[in-house]
N, C-alpha and C positions, 0 to 999 in steps of 0.2 A: 591581426586586429582582434581586440577583446571587447566583449560587451561590458556595460557598466558594472556588472556583478561578477566579471571574471571569466565568462564563457569565451571560447576561442572560435572565431569565424572559420567555418569549414565549407568545403565544396558540397558536402552532403550533410547539412546540419541536423537532419532528422533520422540519422542511421540507427541510433540506439532506440528511438521510439519505434521504428519499423521492426527492429529485431525483437523487441518485447511483444509487439503485436503478433509477429510471426510465431513466437514461442507459444503464445496463448492459442493461436489458431491451430497449430500443429497438434497441441495436446487436446484440443476440443475434437479434432478429427479422430485422434486416437481413442478418445472417449466414446465416440459414436461407433467406431469399428469394434470396440470391446464391449459394446452394449452396456455402457455406464460403469463398467467394472473399475475403471480408474477412479471414479468418484467415490466408490465404496472403499477402495483400498488406500486412497491418498487424500480424500477430502478431510476437512476438519471435523472429526468425530471425537468429542471430548472424552468419552470412556476409553477409546483406543489410545489417545494421547496420554492419558493418565497411566495407562498400562505400559507405556514405554515407547509408543510410536510417535515420538516428538517431531519427526520429519513431516508429518501432516501439516504442521504449522507453517512450513515453507512451501509445500506442494499445493495446498488447497487454494491459494490465491491465483494459481495458474490454471485452474480447472473451472469449467462452467457447466451449468445445468441445462442449457438449451441454447439454440441459435440466437434467440432474441436477447438473452442474458449476455452472451458473448458480444453480440453486435453493439449493444448499448455501451458496454464497458470499453470496447476497442475504439468506438467512435470518440468517446470522451478522452481516452488515452492519446489518440491522434491529435485532437485539438489542443489538449493541455501540453503534450510533449512538444508540439510545434512552437509553443511559447517558451517553455521552460528549458528545453535541451540547449538551444543556442544561448539562452540567457545565463544559465548556471554553468554550462559546459557539460559534455557528454557523461563523464564519470560521476560528477556530483548529481546530475539528474537521475542516473541509474541508481545511485546510492539512496536517494530520497525515495524512489519508487520501491526498492526492495525493502528498506526498513519500514516503510509505511505498510507494505503488504504483510510483512510478518507481524507488525504491531496490530494490524486489523484482525488477523487470525488469532492472535493471543487474546485480544479483547473479547472476541467471540467465545473462545475457550474459557476465559476466566469468568465471564458474566452471563453466558448462555447455558442452555440445557446440554448436559453431557450426552444426551441420547439423540441429538439432532445432527445430521450431516450438513455442513456449511461449506460452500465453495464460492469462488468468484474474486475478481480483481478490484472490486469496489473499494475495499480498504485502501489499496494503493492509489486509486483514482482520487479518493478524498484526500489522501496525503499530498498529491500533486496540487489539488485545489488549495490546500493549506500553504504549500510552498509558493504558489502564485500570490496568495494574499500577503505573505511575508515579504516576497520579492518586490511587489508593487509598493508596499509601505516603505521599504528600504529606499526605493527610488522616488519617494514622495509623490506617488501617483494616486489617483482616485481609486478606492477599493470598494466603493458602494455596490458596483455591479457584481463583484465576486462575493460579497457578503450576502446579497440577495439570493444569488445562485446557491450558496451554501445553505442558507436558511430553508429555501424551498426543497432542496434535495434531502436535507436532514429531516424535514417535516414529512416528506413522502415516506421515508424509512420507518417512521413511527406509525403511519396511517395504513399503508399498504401491507397486507399479510405476506409472510415469507421473505421479507427483506431484512437482512441482518444489520440493524442500525448500530449494534455494538461494534461491528467491524468498521463501519463508517466513522464512528467517533474515535476509535482507536487509531485508525489510519490517519485521520485528520490531525489528531494531537501529535502523533509522531512526525508527520510532515512539517507541522508548524515548528516544533521544537528543534528538529534536526536542521531545517533550513535556517532558522534564526541563529542557531549556534554556528553554523558554517559561515554565514555572512557577517557575524560579529568579529571573526578573526581577520586580521590584516591579510591582504592578498598574498604577500610574500610567505605567509605561513599557511596557505590554503590547504595543503596536503595534510599537515599535522592537525589543523583545525577540523577538517572534515572527518578524519579518522577518529579524533577525540569525540566529536559530536555523535558519530555513529556508535562508538563504544559506549557512550553514556546512555543513549536511548536503548541500545541492545541490552545493557546491564539491567535497566529498569524493566524492560519487557521480559527478560529471563527471570527476574525476581517475581514478577506477577505470575508467570507460568508455573514457577516452582511452588508458589503459595497455593495456586489452584490445584495443582497435582496433589499436594499434601491433603488439601481439603477433600478432594474427590476420593482419594485412597481411604481416608478415614470414614467416609460415608458409604462407599461401595464395599468396604471390607477387603 
């Protein structure tokens, strides 16, 4: 049995959500054990990314700066994943999460300070919010509640110190674009459509990262 958007009914519909939460929790525990060394070595630090440590753009969204930071993001992931994973299907849900996570890190890299370390899954979480917005619109459902939630959380990012609103916006945009592209493709071409959507977003994200790298290298010498 399939959902209206192509997700397949499963005995354990939230397995991917639980796996993503598990990965974040395990890495947080590793961060605590290593006295935050993982944050320093794998967090999004613009100067290090420009110097060639590009993997930080992938690892930073799986690291967190504290238990409260982790708890808020994982609670949001559990709630949003509970809706999206069965609706989109397991692999499309994971694809949206990962592309939003990377896009959020790249937005932080491209438009933030190169001397500040940034970590957290909030870019991916905002990507999932964007995916829910697109999915509900596709189903002709009321989206006012999601819009209000987005506006409030985006506003908090601009007001509260030490919140990376750039990652929020980058993840949100990637989630909206990737999900809209996936759902625009006929179901019989879902695999090709999803891969094409991800490739397009990843190409744009890579281009932005390359532009920022050239810019920082010229500034930092």
